[in-house]
Residue frames as qw, qx, qy, qz and C-alpha x, y, z in Angstrom:
[[0.528, 0.620, -0.155, 0.560, -53.12, 106.22, 38.63],
 [0.618, -0.587, -0.251, 0.459, -50.78, 107.20, 41.48],
 [0.279, 0.812, 0.020, 0.512, -49.79, 110.85, 41.71],
 [0.535, -0.220, -0.374, 0.725, -47.41, 112.84, 43.86],
 [0.105, -0.917, -0.259, -0.283, -48.45, 116.08, 45.53],
 [0.542, 0.177, -0.346, 0.745, -45.32, 118.02, 46.60],
 [0.293, -0.614, -0.518, 0.519, -45.67, 120.13, 49.73],
 [0.091, -0.316, 0.101, 0.939, -45.05, 123.35, 47.78],
 [0.235, -0.149, -0.620, -0.734, -48.12, 122.49, 45.63],
 [0.372, -0.469, -0.801, -0.020, -50.48, 121.49, 48.46],
 [0.183, -0.668, 0.066, -0.718, -50.37, 124.72, 50.49],
 [0.827, -0.535, -0.091, -0.150, -49.75, 122.46, 53.47],
 [0.410, -0.743, 0.529, -0.006, -46.91, 121.21, 55.61],
 [0.570, -0.210, 0.781, 0.148, -46.50, 117.81, 53.95],
 [0.449, 0.338, -0.586, -0.584, -46.34, 116.41, 50.45],
 [0.677, -0.030, 0.670, -0.304, -48.11, 113.11, 49.77],
 [0.150, 0.147, -0.839, -0.503, -48.69, 110.30, 47.27],
 [0.546, 0.231, 0.561, -0.578, -52.12, 109.03, 46.38],
 [0.230, 0.285, 0.833, 0.415, -54.03, 106.94, 43.86],
 [0.204, 0.295, 0.067, -0.931, -56.30, 109.44, 42.13],
 [0.345, 0.512, 0.786, 0.046, -59.83, 109.00, 40.84],
 [0.009, -0.055, 0.283, 0.957, -60.83, 111.31, 38.01],
 [0.207, 0.580, 0.735, -0.283, -64.44, 112.47, 38.23],
 [0.136, 0.212, 0.442, 0.861, -66.15, 114.31, 35.38],
 [0.135, 0.641, 0.537, -0.532, -68.74, 117.05, 35.79],
 [0.482, 0.830, 0.167, -0.228, -70.21, 118.19, 32.48],
 [0.665, 0.684, -0.173, 0.243, -67.19, 119.60, 30.65],
 [0.088, -0.770, 0.525, -0.353, -64.95, 119.74, 33.74],
 [0.871, -0.106, -0.468, 0.110, -63.02, 117.03, 35.57],
 [0.324, -0.795, 0.406, -0.313, -61.44, 116.91, 39.03],
 [0.609, 0.231, -0.726, 0.219, -58.76, 114.62, 40.44],
 [0.646, -0.601, 0.105, -0.459, -59.85, 113.21, 43.79],
 [0.293, 0.332, -0.845, 0.299, -57.37, 111.46, 46.10],
 [0.763, -0.414, -0.246, -0.432, -59.45, 108.95, 48.08],
 [0.864, -0.472, 0.026, 0.174, -56.50, 107.60, 50.07],
 [0.534, 0.707, -0.286, 0.365, -52.79, 108.18, 50.43],
 [0.762, -0.449, -0.174, 0.433, -49.70, 108.60, 52.58],
 [0.105, 0.980, -0.115, 0.121, -47.81, 111.79, 53.37],
 [0.541, 0.561, -0.502, 0.376, -44.09, 112.27, 53.89],
 [0.319, -0.518, 0.575, -0.547, -44.50, 111.97, 57.68],
 [0.123, 0.049, -0.991, 0.024, -46.00, 108.48, 57.23],
 [0.428, 0.254, 0.516, -0.697, -49.61, 109.43, 58.03],
 [0.056, -0.107, -0.848, -0.516, -52.04, 107.37, 55.94],
 [0.433, 0.289, 0.427, -0.739, -55.75, 107.84, 55.35],
 [0.014, -0.172, -0.854, -0.490, -58.48, 106.23, 53.29],
 [0.411, 0.082, 0.168, -0.892, -61.95, 107.70, 52.77],
 [0.047, -0.230, -0.961, -0.149, -64.92, 105.37, 52.91],
 [0.431, 0.007, 0.081, -0.899, -68.59, 106.19, 52.50],
 [0.077, 0.183, 0.979, -0.042, -71.41, 103.82, 53.26],
 [0.253, -0.314, -0.484, -0.777, -74.78, 104.36, 51.58],
 [0.543, -0.531, -0.642, -0.107, -76.68, 102.98, 54.60],
 [0.452, -0.269, -0.434, 0.732, -74.98, 105.32, 57.07],
 [0.056, -0.936, -0.319, -0.137, -76.36, 108.55, 58.43],
 [0.539, 0.140, -0.155, 0.816, -73.96, 111.48, 58.56],
 [0.194, -0.709, -0.430, 0.524, -74.40, 114.44, 60.87],
 [0.295, 0.850, 0.227, 0.372, -75.10, 117.90, 59.52],
 [0.453, 0.194, -0.288, 0.821, -72.58, 120.63, 60.28],
 [0.206, -0.642, -0.500, 0.543, -73.37, 122.98, 63.15],
 [0.242, 0.913, 0.288, 0.157, -74.78, 126.32, 62.07],
 [0.010, -0.972, 0.232, -0.030, -71.90, 128.67, 61.27],
 [0.737, -0.425, 0.465, 0.244, -69.27, 125.93, 61.50],
 [0.172, 0.619, -0.613, -0.459, -66.52, 125.67, 58.91],
 [0.917, 0.177, 0.307, -0.184, -67.08, 122.84, 56.46],
 [0.161, -0.486, 0.754, 0.412, -64.82, 120.71, 54.30],
 [0.751, 0.326, -0.255, -0.514, -66.10, 119.26, 51.03],
 [0.941, -0.144, 0.299, -0.071, -66.03, 115.44, 50.97],
 [0.839, 0.467, -0.028, 0.277, -63.56, 115.38, 48.08],
 [0.196, 0.796, -0.346, 0.456, -61.19, 117.64, 50.05],
 [0.761, -0.608, 0.159, -0.163, -60.98, 115.64, 53.30],
 [0.941, -0.052, 0.100, 0.320, -58.19, 113.25, 52.26],
 [0.588, 0.501, -0.048, 0.633, -55.87, 115.73, 50.52],
 [0.198, -0.828, 0.115, -0.512, -56.38, 118.37, 53.24],
 [0.798, -0.573, 0.175, -0.070, -55.57, 116.00, 56.10],
 [0.899, 0.091, 0.079, 0.420, -52.57, 114.53, 54.26],
 [0.406, 0.656, -0.035, 0.635, -51.20, 118.01, 53.53],
 [0.199, -0.735, 0.186, -0.621, -51.66, 119.37, 57.07],
 [0.771, -0.513, 0.216, -0.309, -51.46, 116.48, 59.57],
 [0.167, 0.562, -0.806, 0.079, -48.63, 114.28, 60.80],
 [0.109, -0.033, -0.974, 0.193, -50.75, 111.72, 62.68],
 [0.267, -0.557, -0.750, -0.239, -54.26, 110.86, 63.83],
 [0.311, -0.620, -0.448, 0.564, -54.06, 113.20, 66.84],
 [0.089, -0.330, 0.153, 0.927, -53.22, 116.21, 64.67],
 [0.136, -0.253, -0.717, -0.635, -55.96, 115.18, 62.20],
 [0.289, -0.635, -0.711, 0.085, -58.56, 115.12, 64.99],
 [0.233, -0.579, -0.201, 0.756, -57.39, 118.55, 66.19],
 [0.055, -0.083, 0.460, 0.882, -57.50, 119.88, 62.63],
 [0.231, -0.391, -0.751, -0.480, -61.10, 118.68, 62.22],
 [0.265, -0.533, -0.668, 0.446, -62.26, 119.96, 65.64]]
């Protein structure tokens, strides 16, 4: 299912469109955008590989939940350079 996320609902600079996966946890469900494109034209797709090793965050560093990476970057970044700065 494709959903729209208007900028006034994302708490970010940009609105975006995304196919959404619905994940259930006990009696609760969340909508997780795993890819999408924002109104500036920035696109992103999240991939996870079971065989890969992922680094642990530095002690005291801010973290971003895996399910929040795509919607956060789409809402706040215009291109790859701004996404890298946002994540730094």
